[in-house]
Structures are given as structure tokens and as C-alpha cells.
C-alpha positions in Angstrom: 33.1 71.7 63.7 31.0 75.0 63.5 30.8 74.8 59.8 29.2 71.1 60.2 26.9 72.3 62.9 25.7 75.2 60.7 25.1 73.0 57.6 23.3 70.6 60.4 20.8 73.1 61.1 20.2 74.4 57.6 19.6 70.9 56.6 17.0 70.3 59.4 15.3 73.4 59.0 14.8 72.6 54.9 13.7 69.1 55.8 11.1 70.4 58.5 10.0 73.2 55.9 9.5 70.3 53.2 8.0 67.5 55.2 6.1 69.1 58.2 2.9 69.9 56.1 2.7 66.5 54.9 3.4 64.9 58.3 0.4 67.4 59.5 -1.8 65.8 56.6 -1.0 62.4 57.4 -1.9 62.8 61.1 -4.9 64.8 60.4 -6.1 61.9 58.2 -6.8 60.0 61.3 -8.8 62.6 63.0 -12.2 61.6 64.0 -13.7 65.0 63.5 -15.2 66.3 60.4 -13.2 69.5 60.8 -9.7 68.9 59.6 -8.2 71.5 61.7 -9.6 70.3 65.3 -8.6 67.3 66.6 -11.1 65.2 67.5 -9.5 61.8 68.5 -7.9 59.0 66.6 -10.0 57.0 64.0 -9.7 55.4 60.6 -13.1 56.4 59.8 -12.3 58.6 56.9 -10.5 55.7 55.0 -13.7 53.8 55.0 -15.6 56.7 53.7 -13.0 57.3 50.9 -13.2 53.4 49.6 -17.0 54.0 49.5 -17.0 57.5 47.7 -17.6 56.5 43.9 -16.8 59.7 42.4 -13.1 59.4 43.9 -12.7 55.7 42.8 -14.0 56.4 39.6 -11.6 59.4 39.2 -8.5 57.3 40.6 -9.2 54.5 38.1 -9.4 56.9 35.0 -6.1 58.7 36.1 -4.6 55.3 36.4 -5.8 54.1 32.8 -4.9 57.6 31.4 -1.3 57.5 33.1 -0.2 54.1 32.1 -1.4 54.8 28.5 0.5 58.0 28.4 3.6 56.7 29.7 3.6 53.6 27.4 3.2 55.7 24.0 5.6 58.5 25.2 8.3 56.1 25.9 7.8 54.6 22.3 7.7 58.3 20.7 10.2 59.6 23.0 12.8 56.8 22.5 12.1 57.1 18.8 13.1 60.7 18.8 15.9 60.5 20.9 17.3 57.7 18.9 17.2 59.9 15.6 18.7 63.0 17.2 21.4 61.1 18.6 22.2 58.5 15.9 21.4 59.9 12.7 24.1 62.8 13.0 23.3 66.2 11.2 20.2 66.1 8.9 18.1 68.7 7.5 15.6 70.2 9.9 17.3 68.6 12.7 17.2 71.7 14.7 13.4 72.2 14.0 12.9 68.5 15.5 15.0 69.1 18.5 13.2 72.4 18.9 9.7 70.6 18.8 10.9 67.9 21.0 11.9 70.0 23.7 9.2 72.8 23.4 7.0 71.3 25.7 9.5 71.4 28.5 9.4 75.3 28.6 5.6 75.7 27.5 3.3 76.8 30.1 0.7 74.5 30.9 -2.1 77.0 30.1 -0.9 77.4 26.6 -0.5 73.9 25.9 -4.2 73.2 27.0 -5.7 75.9 25.3 -3.9 75.0 22.0 -4.6 71.5 22.1 -8.2 72.2 23.0 -8.4 74.6 19.8 -7.0 71.6 18.1 -9.3 69.0 19.1 -12.6 71.3 18.3 -11.0 72.1 14.8 -10.5 68.5 14.1 -13.8 67.5 15.3 -15.4 70.2 12.8 -13.2 69.1 9.8 -12.8 65.2 10.1 -15.4 64.4 12.9 -12.8 63.1 15.3 -12.2 63.1 18.1 -16.0 63.1 18.9 -16.0 65.3 21.9 -13.6 65.4 24.7 -12.9 62.5 26.8 -10.0 59.8 27.8 -8.6 59.8 24.2 -8.0 63.6 24.1 -6.5 63.6 27.7 -4.0 61.0 26.5 -3.2 62.8 23.4 -2.6 66.0 25.4 -0.5 64.3 28.0 1.6 62.3 25.5 2.4 65.6 23.8 4.4 66.9 27.0 5.3 63.5 28.5 7.1 62.3 25.4 9.7 65.5 25.7 10.7 64.4 29.0 11.4 60.7 27.8 13.3 62.1 24.8 15.6 64.0 27.3 16.4 61.1 29.8 16.8 58.7 26.6 18.9 61.0 25.0 21.3 61.6 27.6 21.6 58.0 28.1 22.5 57.5 24.5 25.2 60.3 24.7 26.8 58.4 27.5 27.0 54.9 25.6 29.7 53.6 23.6 28.9 53.0 19.9 31.6 50.4 19.4 29.5 47.5 19.9 26.8 49.0 17.6 29.5 49.7 14.9 30.8 46.0 15.4 27.6 44.2 15.1 26.9 46.3 11.9 30.2 45.2 10.6 29.3 41.4 11.1 26.3 42.0 8.9 23.7 42.8 11.7 20.9 45.1 10.3 20.2 48.4 12.0 16.9 47.1 13.4 18.4 44.1 14.8 21.1 46.2 16.4 18.7 48.2 17.9 16.8 45.4 19.7 19.5 43.4 20.4 22.3 46.0 21.8 20.8 49.3 21.9 17.5 48.5 23.6 19.0 46.6 26.6 22.0 49.2 27.1 19.3 52.1 27.2 16.7 50.1 29.2 17.5 52.0 32.6 16.5 55.0 31.1 13.5 53.7 29.4 12.3 52.6 32.9 13.2 56.1 34.3 11.3 57.9 31.5 8.1 55.8 31.8 8.0 56.4 35.6 8.5 59.9 34.9 5.8 60.2 32.1 3.5 58.1 34.6 4.1 60.4 37.6 3.5 63.9 35.2 0.3 62.4 33.6 -1.2 61.3 37.2 -0.6 64.5 38.6 -1.5 66.9 35.9 -4.4 69.4 36.4 -4.2 72.3 34.1 -3.9 70.3 30.8 -6.5 68.1 31.5 -9.2 70.5 32.6 -8.9 71.7 29.0 -9.1 68.9 27.1 -11.4 66.6 29.2 -15.1 66.2 29.1 -17.9 64.7 31.3 -17.2 61.4 32.5 -13.5 61.7 32.3 -12.6 63.8 35.2 -9.1 62.7 36.4 -8.2 62.3 40.3 -6.4 65.9 40.2 -9.5 67.6 39.1 -12.0 65.9 41.4 -9.3 66.7 44.4 -9.2 70.2 43.3 -13.3 70.6 43.1 -13.4 69.3 46.4 -10.7 71.4 47.9 -12.6 74.6 46.5 -15.4 73.9 49.2 -12.9 73.2 51.8 -10.6 70.6 52.8 -12.3 67.3 53.7 -11.0 64.5 55.9 -11.6 61.9 52.7 -9.0 64.2 51.0 -6.4 63.7 53.8 -7.1 60.0 53.5 -6.6 59.9 49.9 -3.5 62.0 50.0 -2.0 60.0 52.8 -2.6 56.6 50.7 -0.7 58.2 47.7 2.0 59.3 50.1 2.4 55.8 51.3 2.4 54.0 47.8 5.0 56.5 46.4 7.2 55.9 50.0 6.6 52.2 49.3 7.9 52.7 45.5 10.9 54.6 46.7 11.8 52.2 49.6 11.9 49.1 46.8 13.8 50.8 44.4 16.6 51.9 47.1 16.2 48.3 48.1 16.9 47.0 44.7 19.8 49.4 43.9 21.6 48.6 47.2 21.1 44.9 46.5 22.7 45.3 43.2 25.4 47.4 44.4 26.3 44.6 47.2 26.1 41.9 44.6 
């Protein structure tokens, strides 16, 4: 009984430590005062101010475009890399390919951003592409590290699947491409969805790498928020963060409901 009480206390302390700052941010997003640390009464004024801020709205739209493109491309490339590593057995340069796929997982973001910036500058000087830094360079940069996460997720899914169905289909005359689309792809579909969501979140949240490879007119939402916070936290930032928290909580709730419904069904 004493052990259960101790575990409960530790759990409560942990949850308070994690979620008390988030809760205070949500509360102060409804603060009528411009001073975020002084309560001036309940108001939704800053949500209206947020929706009338063209800089934040443009940055949010740019971030969504980049995140969707990054997640989609990363799922395709990461799935191909994971499939090659798991289904093609041992081949020459397999260790090199595996190391190159997983390297972005442990590479510091500062090094990744700087190296990609130098790469883009050199490519522009040699072949004239990409012409400057913008959406294209940010998407390429995000794909380079997001596909590594997708590859790990899909690779773990492939490692736990039974290959007897694939072998039986090939014994019956199905071509490898047909086997992949008709059997393998439906089996690893949950991993593809998880990898897409993970890549989307990583791209939407990135600040360091995007700061190196972006240019005028392509500032992402984290960059705009960071620039505003450097001058002091504004109520609009609290309102924006609250909206993001609400969207994430809604997504988690829908996912949990779907999982419970599938389990009960």
C-alpha cells in the first residue's frame, strides 16, 4: 500500500512538472492584459488579434505546405530504403546504406543545417539550382532527416511481418512489384501512417535546420514565433500555442477513440 502511494505521488509530480507550464500558457492566452505575467481579466481578444496577423498566418501556411510535402516524400524514400535493407538480404554496401539512412538520427541539427546550406550554395554556383533559398530548399533539408525516422519505423514493421504470404504469392507467379503493392503495402500501412505523422510533426516543429536553408519570404512558423519571443512573449503567441495544443489534443483523442473502437469491434 505504501509503495502504491509513493508511485502515485511520483506520477503526480511528474505530470505537474510536464503539464503545469502548458496549463499556465493556456490560461494566460485568455488574459485581457498585454502583459503576459499580469492577469487583467478574461478575454478572447488575442485570438482575434492572432487571426488578423498576416505574418503569422502566412508563416503557418508555409509551414503546413512544407510539412505535407516533406512527410509525403519522406514516406516514399524511407519506405524504399527500409524495404531494401529488410528484403534484399546482404549485398555490397549494405552497411554503408544502413549507416547513411540512420546518420541523420544522431547528427546535430546545427551540423546538418550548415552542411545543407553549403551544399545548396555550391549547387547554385555550379548548376544554377536551386536559385536562392526558399520552400524547395527547406523541403529538401527536412526530407533528409525525416526519411531516416520513417525508415526506422517501417523497418521495424517489416522485421515483425511474416514473409510466407509474399513467398506464396511469388510461387504462384506474382511479380515482385505486384507482391509489394498487393501484400506488403497493406501490411505495413499502419507504419506508413505513423511515419507520415512523425515526419509531419518533425518538419512542422523544426527551427534550427530551417533557419540555415530558408530565405526571404519563406519563414516558417517556428522561426516567426522565435523572432517574436526574442522581443518578449506576446499574448498572440500564447493564443497560437493554445490553438496548436487544442489541435494536437483533438488528434490524440480521435486516434484513441479509433483504437478503442477497433479493439471493441
